[in-house]
C-alpha positions as CSV (number, residue, x, y, z in Angstrom):
1,X,134.7,89.9,56.1
2,X,133.5,91.3,59.0
3,X,135.2,94.4,58.5
4,X,133.3,95.4,55.2
5,X,129.9,94.4,57.1
6,X,130.8,96.5,59.7
7,X,131.8,99.6,57.8
8,X,128.4,98.8,55.3
9,X,125.9,98.0,57.7
10,X,123.3,99.2,54.9
11,X,124.1,96.8,52.3
12,X,122.1,94.4,54.5
13,X,118.9,95.7,55.1
14,X,116.5,93.0,53.8
15,X,119.7,90.5,52.8
16,X,117.6,87.7,54.4
17,X,114.3,88.0,52.7
18,X,116.3,88.8,49.1
19,X,118.2,85.3,49.4
20,X,114.8,83.7,50.5
21,X,113.6,84.8,47.6
22,X,116.1,83.6,45.2
23,X,115.9,80.2,46.8
24,X,113.6,78.2,44.0
25,X,116.7,79.9,41.5
26,X,119.8,78.9,43.8
27,X,117.8,75.5,44.0
28,X,117.3,74.9,40.5
29,X,120.7,75.9,39.6
30,X,122.6,73.5,41.7
31,X,119.7,70.9,40.2
32,X,121.1,71.8,36.9
33,X,124.8,72.1,37.6
34,X,125.3,68.5,39.5
35,X,122.5,66.7,36.8
36,X,125.0,68.1,33.7
37,X,128.5,67.7,35.9
38,X,129.1,71.3,35.9
39,X,129.3,71.0,39.8
40,X,130.4,68.6,41.6
41,X,129.0,67.3,45.5
42,X,131.2,65.6,48.2
43,X,131.0,65.7,52.0
44,X,127.7,67.8,52.0
45,X,129.8,70.3,50.0
46,X,129.3,71.7,46.2
47,X,132.2,73.0,44.2
48,X,133.2,73.6,40.6
49,X,133.9,70.3,38.3
50,X,136.3,70.9,35.5
51,X,135.2,72.8,33.0
52,X,134.9,72.2,29.1
53,X,136.6,75.3,27.4
54,X,133.4,77.7,25.7
55,X,133.1,77.0,21.9
56,X,134.8,79.5,19.9
57,X,133.0,82.1,18.6
58,X,130.2,81.7,21.5
59,X,128.8,85.0,22.4
60,X,128.8,86.4,26.1
61,X,127.4,89.7,27.1
62,X,128.9,92.1,29.6
63,X,126.5,91.9,32.2
64,X,127.0,88.0,31.6
65,X,130.6,89.1,32.2
66,X,130.2,91.0,35.4
67,X,128.1,88.4,36.9
68,X,130.6,86.3,36.4
69,X,133.3,88.6,37.9
70,X,131.4,89.4,41.0
71,X,130.6,85.7,41.8
72,X,133.9,85.1,41.6
73,X,135.2,87.6,43.9
74,X,132.2,86.4,46.4
75,X,133.9,83.0,46.0
76,X,136.7,83.9,46.9
77,X,135.6,86.0,49.1
78,X,133.8,83.6,51.3
79,X,136.4,80.4,50.7
80,X,138.6,82.1,52.9
81,X,136.7,82.0,55.6
82,X,137.5,79.2,58.2
83,X,134.0,79.2,59.3
84,X,130.9,78.8,56.5
85,X,128.6,79.3,59.5
86,X,129.8,82.4,61.1
87,X,130.0,83.9,58.0
88,X,126.7,83.5,57.0
89,X,126.0,85.1,60.2
90,X,128.1,87.8,59.5
91,X,125.4,88.6,57.1
92,X,122.5,88.1,58.8
93,X,121.9,84.3,57.0
94,X,121.5,81.0,58.2
95,X,121.6,77.6,56.0
């Protein structure tokens, strides 16, 4: 991750501000996920709960599929970092 950030510094421009602008949406999403059992919380960590399969025929757009694919990539990328505080600091963010 550090190598990619060093090679792509322009991607970080405005990231803290953009992240703060999404805070209410993320908070609402976390609340919804925790309330409905899609997310679980343990030891101050949040993780995906065992999911039920989607109903057959439930439509999903290409945009949603692309968002899910990118979110999965970021999840794998961040989960491979030994220290979440250092990973966030590399991006110019803090919890």
